[in-house]
C-alpha positions in Angstrom: 23.7 0.0 23.6 24.3 3.7 23.3 21.9 5.7 21.2 21.7 9.2 19.7 18.8 11.4 18.9 18.0 12.1 15.3 15.4 14.4 13.7 13.5 13.8 10.5 10.8 15.8 8.8 7.5 14.0 8.1 4.2 14.8 6.6 1.9 15.0 9.7 -0.7 12.6 8.3 1.9 10.1 7.3 3.4 10.3 10.8 0.0 9.8 12.4 -0.9 6.9 10.2 2.4 5.2 10.7 2.2 5.7 14.5 -1.2 4.1 14.4 0.1 1.2 12.4 3.1 0.7 14.6 1.0 0.8 17.7 -1.2 -2.0 16.3 2.1 -3.9 15.7 3.3 -3.2 19.3 6.0 -0.9 18.1 6.8 2.8 18.5 8.3 5.0 15.8 11.8 4.7 17.0 11.7 0.9 17.0 10.2 0.8 13.6 12.8 3.2 12.2 15.6 1.1 13.8 14.1 -2.1 12.2 14.0 -0.3 8.8 17.6 0.9 9.1 18.8 -2.6 10.1 17.0 -4.1 7.1 18.7 -1.5 4.8 22.1 -2.7 6.2 21.2 -6.4 5.8 20.0 -5.8 2.2 22.8 -3.4 1.3 20.1 -1.0 0.1 16.4 -0.4 0.6 14.6 -3.5 1.8 11.9 -3.1 -1.0 11.8 -2.2 -4.6 11.6 1.4 -5.6 9.8 2.2 -8.9 8.9 5.2 -10.9 5.7 7.0 -10.0 4.3 6.0 -13.4 3.4 2.6 -12.0 1.9 4.1 -8.9 -0.2 6.5 -11.0 -1.4 3.5 -13.0 -2.3 1.6 -9.9 -4.1 4.6 -8.4 -6.0 5.0 -11.6 -7.0 1.4 -11.6 -8.2 1.7 -7.9 -10.3 4.8 -8.9 -11.8 2.8 -11.8 -12.7 -0.1 -9.5 -14.2 2.2 -6.9 -16.3 3.9 -9.6 -17.5 0.5 -10.8 -18.4 -0.5 -7.2 -20.5 2.7 -6.8 -22.1 2.6 -10.3 -25.6 1.1 -9.9 -25.6 0.4 -13.7 -22.4 -1.7 -13.6 -23.0 -5.3 -14.4 -22.5 -7.8 -11.6 -22.4 -11.6 -11.4 -23.6 -14.0 -8.7 -21.0 -16.7 -9.6 -17.8 -17.1 -11.5 -19.7 -19.3 -13.9 -22.0 -16.5 -14.7 -19.1 -14.2 -15.5 -17.4 -16.9 -17.7 -20.6 -17.4 -19.6 -21.0 -13.7 -20.2 -17.3 -13.4 -21.3 -17.7 -16.3 -23.7 -20.9 -14.7 -25.2 -18.9 -11.5 -26.0 -15.6 -13.2 -27.1 
């Protein structure tokens, strides 16, 4: 199969993180990009859903809230699901 060289611009951190991921998967960047492009052709578009940033912002905010709770020594915790359900029922 004949190939051609293509240049793309990437954020250096994204490229490094992607290279590390691909290495763990036994791939290099070129192979991963070829897989992506083939999947685009198979799907007749991007092989994943593309949404507005609004949803991403909401997800990132939720992750921040969860991390804050994990690091808050005053946050209430439960040993079992039953303890959680009892507490929820008390406050319902």
